Each structure stands twice: as structure tokens, then as C-alpha cells.
matplotlib code that plots the C-alpha trace (Angstrom):
import matplotlib.pyplot as plt

x = [-42.7, -40.9, -41.2, -38.1, -37.4, -38.1, -36.9, -33.9, -34.8, -33.7, -31.0, -28.3, -28.1, -25.7, -25.5, -24.3, -21.9, -20.4, -19.9, -18.4, -16.0, -14.8, -14.4, -12.5, -10.1, -9.3, -9.0, -6.6, -4.4, -4.5, -3.6, -0.6, 1.9, 0.5, 1.5, 5.2, 5.0, 2.1, 1.0, -2.6, -3.7, -6.5, -9.2, -8.1, -7.2, -4.0, -1.9, -0.1, -1.6, -1.5, -4.5, -5.6, -8.5, -10.8, -10.3, -10.2, -13.9, -13.7, -10.1, -9.9, -13.3, -15.2, -12.4, -11.9, -15.2, -13.5, -9.8, -7.9, -6.4, -3.0, -2.2, 1.3, 1.5, 4.7, 6.5, 9.3, 11.5, 11.1, 14.2, 12.6, 9.7, 12.1, 13.1, 9.7, 7.8, 9.7, 9.5, 5.7, 5.4, 7.4, 5.3, 2.1, 3.4, 4.4, 1.0, -0.5, -3.8, -4.4, -4.1, -3.6, -1.3, -2.5, 0.2, -0.8, 1.6, 0.9, 2.1, -0.6, -3.3, -3.3, -7.0, -6.4, -3.3, -5.3, -8.4, -6.3, -4.6, -1.2, 1.5, 4.5, 5.7, 6.1, 2.8, 0.9, -2.8, -5.3, -8.9, -11.2, -14.9, -14.6, -13.1, -9.5, -7.1, -3.6, -0.9, 2.5, 4.6, 8.2, 10.4, 9.8, 11.8, 10.5, 9.8, 7.6, 5.8, 5.1, 3.6, 1.4, 0.2, -0.5, -2.6, -4.4, -5.2, -6.4, -8.6, -10.2, -11.1, -12.2, -14.1, -15.6, -15.1, -12.9, -10.3, -9.2, -8.6, -5.4, -3.4, -1.1, 2.6, 3.6, 3.0, 1.1, 0.3, -2.9, -4.1, -3.6, -5.3, -8.3, -8.7, -7.9, -10.8, -11.6, -11.2, -13.6, -12.7, -11.8, -14.9, -17.5, -19.3, -19.3, -20.6, -23.3, -24.4, -24.5, -26.6, -29.0, -29.2, -30.0, -32.7, -34.4, -34.2, -31.5, -29.8, -27.6, -26.3, -25.7, -23.8, -21.6, -20.8, -19.8, -17.7, -15.9, -15.0, -13.8, -11.7, -9.5, -10.1, -10.9, -11.3, -13.7, -16.3, -19.2, -18.7, -18.4, -21.6, -23.4, -22.5, -23.6, -27.0, -27.4, -26.6, -29.0, -31.8, -30.9, -31.1, -34.6, -36.3, -37.8, -38.5, -42.0, -41.7, -44.5, -43.1, -39.6, -40.7, -42.8, -39.9, -37.5, -40.0, -40.6, -36.9, -34.8, -31.8, -31.9, -29.2, -30.1, -33.6, -32.4, -30.1, -33.0, -35.1, -32.3, -32.0, -35.7, -35.4, -32.8, -34.6, -37.7, -35.6, -35.5, -31.7, -31.4, -33.6, -31.5, -28.3, -29.7, -31.1, -27.7, -25.8, -28.1, -27.4, -23.7, -24.1, -26.2, -24.2, -20.7, -18.6, -19.9, -23.3, -21.7, -19.3, -22.2, -24.1, -21.1, -20.2, -23.7, -23.7, -20.5, -22.1, -25.0, -22.6, -21.4, -25.0, -25.5, -22.0, -19.3, -19.9, -23.5, -23.8, -26.0, -23.1, -20.8, -23.1, -23.5, -19.8, -19.4, -22.2, -20.6, -17.3, -18.9, -20.3, -17.1, -14.7]
y = [43.4, 40.5, 40.4, 41.7, 38.5, 36.2, 32.7, 31.0, 27.5, 24.9, 27.1, 27.2, 26.3, 28.6, 26.2, 23.5, 25.9, 26.7, 23.1, 22.5, 25.4, 23.8, 20.5, 22.1, 23.7, 20.2, 18.7, 21.3, 20.6, 16.9, 17.5, 19.6, 16.8, 16.1, 19.6, 18.5, 14.8, 14.5, 11.4, 10.4, 12.3, 11.0, 12.6, 10.6, 13.7, 13.6, 16.3, 13.9, 10.7, 8.3, 8.0, 5.3, 5.1, 3.4, 6.1, 9.1, 10.0, 10.2, 11.2, 13.9, 15.0, 14.9, 16.3, 19.2, 20.7, 21.3, 22.0, 22.5, 19.2, 19.4, 16.3, 15.2, 12.8, 10.9, 7.6, 5.6, 5.9, 9.7, 11.4, 14.9, 13.5, 12.4, 16.1, 17.6, 15.1, 15.7, 19.5, 19.4, 17.2, 19.7, 22.6, 20.7, 20.6, 24.2, 25.3, 23.4, 22.4, 25.2, 22.5, 18.7, 16.7, 13.7, 11.6, 9.5, 6.9, 7.1, 3.5, 2.1, 4.6, 5.0, 6.0, 9.0, 9.9, 10.0, 11.7, 14.7, 14.9, 14.7, 15.2, 14.4, 14.0, 15.3, 17.2, 19.0, 19.8, 21.0, 20.1, 22.7, 22.1, 19.1, 21.0, 20.2, 23.1, 22.6, 24.2, 23.4, 20.7, 19.7, 20.3, 24.0, 26.2, 26.4, 30.1, 29.6, 26.7, 28.8, 31.5, 29.1, 27.6, 31.0, 31.9, 28.6, 29.0, 32.6, 31.6, 28.8, 31.1, 34.1, 32.2, 29.4, 30.2, 27.1, 27.7, 24.2, 23.3, 24.9, 23.0, 24.4, 24.7, 23.1, 19.5, 18.4, 15.1, 13.8, 11.9, 14.8, 17.1, 14.8, 14.4, 17.9, 20.0, 22.9, 26.2, 29.0, 30.9, 34.6, 35.5, 33.3, 36.3, 38.3, 35.4, 34.6, 38.3, 38.2, 35.1, 36.6, 39.8, 37.7, 35.8, 39.0, 40.6, 43.2, 42.6, 45.7, 44.7, 41.1, 42.2, 44.5, 41.9, 39.3, 41.9, 42.7, 39.0, 38.7, 41.8, 39.9, 36.3, 36.4, 32.6, 32.2, 29.8, 30.8, 34.5, 34.0, 32.0, 34.2, 37.3, 35.8, 34.9, 38.3, 40.2, 38.0, 38.8, 42.4, 42.5, 40.9, 42.4, 45.3, 43.4, 42.7, 39.0, 39.2, 42.2, 40.8, 37.4, 39.1, 41.3, 38.4, 36.4, 39.2, 40.3, 37.2, 39.2, 41.7, 40.4, 42.6, 41.3, 37.7, 38.4, 39.7, 36.7, 34.3, 35.9, 35.3, 31.7, 31.0, 32.5, 30.5, 27.3, 26.8, 26.4, 24.6, 27.2, 30.1, 28.5, 27.5, 31.0, 32.6, 30.0, 30.7, 34.4, 33.8, 31.7, 34.3, 37.4, 38.9, 41.6, 43.3, 41.6, 38.2, 39.0, 40.3, 37.1, 35.0, 36.9, 36.7, 32.9, 32.6, 34.6, 32.3, 29.3, 30.8, 30.9, 27.2, 26.0, 24.5, 20.9, 20.9, 18.6, 21.3, 23.7, 21.0, 20.4, 24.2, 24.8, 22.1, 23.7, 27.1, 25.8, 24.4, 27.7, 29.7, 27.5]
z = [-28.4, -26.7, -22.9, -21.2, -19.3, -22.2, -21.5, -23.1, -21.8, -24.3, -25.7, -23.1, -19.4, -17.6, -14.6, -17.0, -18.6, -15.2, -14.5, -17.9, -17.3, -14.1, -15.8, -18.6, -16.1, -14.6, -18.1, -19.2, -16.2, -16.9, -20.5, -19.8, -20.2, -23.7, -24.8, -24.5, -25.5, -27.9, -26.1, -25.1, -22.0, -19.7, -21.8, -24.9, -26.8, -28.8, -30.4, -32.8, -34.1, -37.1, -39.3, -41.8, -44.2, -41.6, -39.0, -41.3, -40.9, -37.1, -36.5, -39.1, -40.5, -37.3, -35.2, -37.7, -36.5, -33.1, -33.9, -37.2, -38.3, -40.1, -42.2, -42.9, -45.9, -45.6, -46.3, -44.7, -47.8, -48.1, -46.7, -46.7, -44.7, -42.0, -41.6, -41.8, -39.7, -36.4, -37.0, -37.4, -34.3, -32.2, -33.5, -32.6, -29.0, -29.0, -30.4, -27.5, -28.9, -31.4, -34.1, -34.1, -36.4, -38.3, -40.0, -43.0, -44.5, -48.2, -48.9, -46.6, -47.5, -51.3, -51.4, -49.2, -51.1, -54.3, -52.9, -51.7, -55.1, -53.6, -56.3, -54.2, -50.6, -48.1, -48.6, -45.9, -45.9, -43.3, -42.7, -41.1, -40.6, -42.8, -45.7, -47.1, -47.5, -49.2, -47.1, -48.7, -50.3, -49.5, -46.4, -46.0, -43.6, -40.1, -40.3, -43.3, -41.7, -38.6, -40.8, -42.5, -39.2, -37.8, -40.8, -40.5, -36.8, -37.4, -40.3, -38.4, -35.6, -37.6, -40.4, -38.3, -34.6, -34.3, -31.6, -30.6, -27.0, -25.8, -23.1, -20.5, -21.1, -17.8, -16.8, -13.7, -12.1, -13.7, -10.7, -8.4, -10.8, -11.1, -7.3, -6.1, -5.1, -7.3, -5.5, -5.8, -8.9, -8.7, -10.8, -9.1, -7.5, -10.7, -12.7, -10.2, -10.2, -14.0, -14.0, -11.6, -13.6, -16.7, -14.9, -13.8, -17.2, -16.3, -19.7, -19.5, -16.1, -17.2, -20.3, -18.4, -15.7, -18.3, -20.1, -16.8, -16.4, -20.0, -19.7, -17.2, -18.5, -22.2, -22.4, -19.5, -20.9, -18.7, -19.3, -23.1, -23.4, -20.9, -22.8, -26.1, -24.5, -22.9, -26.1, -28.1, -25.7, -25.8, -29.6, -29.8, -26.8, -28.8, -32.0, -33.4, -34.3, -36.8, -38.6, -38.6, -40.1, -42.7, -43.8, -43.9, -46.0, -48.5, -48.7, -48.8, -50.1, -47.2, -44.9, -41.9, -42.1, -42.2, -39.3, -37.2, -38.1, -37.2, -33.8, -33.3, -34.6, -32.0, -29.1, -30.1, -30.0, -33.7, -33.8, -37.2, -38.8, -37.5, -38.6, -42.0, -42.6, -42.1, -44.1, -47.0, -46.6, -46.7, -49.8, -51.6, -50.8, -51.0, -49.3, -46.2, -46.3, -46.4, -43.6, -41.4, -41.9, -41.1, -38.0, -36.6, -37.3, -35.2, -32.4, -32.4, -32.2, -29.0, -27.6, -28.3, -27.4, -29.5, -28.4, -29.7, -32.8, -34.5, -34.3, -35.7, -38.7, -39.3, -39.3, -41.9, -44.0, -43.6, -44.9, -48.0, -49.0, -48.2, -50.0]

ax = plt.figure().add_subplot(projection="3d")
ax.plot(x, y, z, "-o")
ax.set_aspect("equal")
plt.show()
């Protein structure tokens, strides 16, 4: 049996998560103007940008592990492109960071045009977790485009846990936002109590405290990661590691066994092993078993944090086995 107060050192640092949450709050304020203009905010993030072959790897493939990237293939001579392009740019602002828009001039980037198998322009694709997804071709009606974008955003979140980086709808002065002191948040006391409960092994108390915060603030980063950590510890606290690993080795097709072993892998600091085990389970299975392995993988992503390069790599691997 695992000790009740088993350590998660090396997996996630809640103090760092809290600091990151505060930094994110400032950054979102500073990026608010970008939601309306699509220009480059202080952080360097952009909602709308041009892409060429040299920058495709970084600007599209790497970014697609953090936010869905919609690609608009266009050309100066294409009249429908002149109608569709501004509409997509406006929608990128309205969706406020749920996706970003990459514009590719096909005359200057013939290799990308050919690699995507574009038959005519305008053509719109998406890239999620490094995987291309065709969306539509031609100057489609706005209502249809919104429906496609909604489905894209939903699929990115549900299949890969990719939610982008939403920005505020109202603009603020960037310099003032950067220099203004951060007031104590309304959930600081609850989060501190949850963290203390977690440190002392009161997993039930920690889980409830984090859920209380998320009930009012579903996007709170410290509460989301703290809850993921507490729930993981709660799942493994009564497991017999030797028996779990023996069962997983003897029954590779048993998804619940692989899920339990993956939980233990993560608690033990073997992050890549945990991710790889579940990706293999997704690849080998179908139906409810496949979905169970995928959902647990997304939960473990929350424990590690979306910025971790191991999560980025695992998302890309997951996309390869799903598509």
C-alpha cells in the first residue's frame, strides 16, 4: 500500500502553479487589445499572422500543441480570398484565443500548398497537436464557418485537452497592467487550505476545496492542477504497486490495468512511461476502452501542466494514433 502522504515532488510544484496563475492573469490583461486588433501583444502571442515555409515548423506545428491553428491558403489574385480572409481575421478576434489564424500565400509557398494537397483556393485547414485537418474550401457562409470553428475548438479540447489561451474582450493599458500590483485573489484562502490539506495527506479535503474553487472559477489554473494532483494521489493510495505492475505486464490489452499502472508511473516520476503506456492503449483499443485511456491521459496532462514539453510531445503522439 502506498503511504497516505506520498510525495509528488518532481511532478508538479503548486507554489509555482500559483505564481504562474498570477502571471497568466496579468498576461491576459495585457493581451486584451490583441483580441480586437490581432496585433502582437507584449507577450509576443498573435491571433493572426503570416506564415512561410521557413517558419512553418515553429509558427504552426509547435504552436498547434497549445492552441488550434487555422490555416488560410490565399493569393492576391484570388477574389473569393479577399472576402474570406477578413472574415476569418474578424472571427479570430471574436474567438479571443480559442484558435489562431495562420495566413499562407500560395504563390510564395508552393511547397506547403502541395504538401497539404490543396486543390483550389481559398482553402482552410487546421492543425491540432501537429496533425492537419481539412476544414472547408471556398468562401463559405459565416454561419457555416462558425459551426466548423466551434466543432474544431470542441474537438481540440475534448480529444487533446488543448484549450488555447483565451484573452479578455476589453482592452487595458499594457504598461499599467504590467506594473499594477496583483491584489489578493478571492480564492487565495481556499487554495492555501487545499494546498495544506494536500501536504498533510488529507486528500478528500484537498479535492473538495479545489472543487469548491472550480465551481465558481472553472478556469482557475492552480485549482485545476491541484485537483488533478489530489485525485491522482487518491486513486493510487490503496494500490499495491507490485501487483498492479504484474497485472499490467501480464495483461497488455486490459485497459483498466494499464490505467492503474500509468497512474503509478506518474506518481513515481516516470512521466514519459505513463504517457507512452496510455498512448499505446489508445492505439490498440476501440470504443469505451479507447476513450477511457484517452481521458485518463488528458487528466495526467493536467497533473504535469500544459507547458511541459513532455505533454507537448505526448499530445502529438496521441494525435497520430487518433487520426
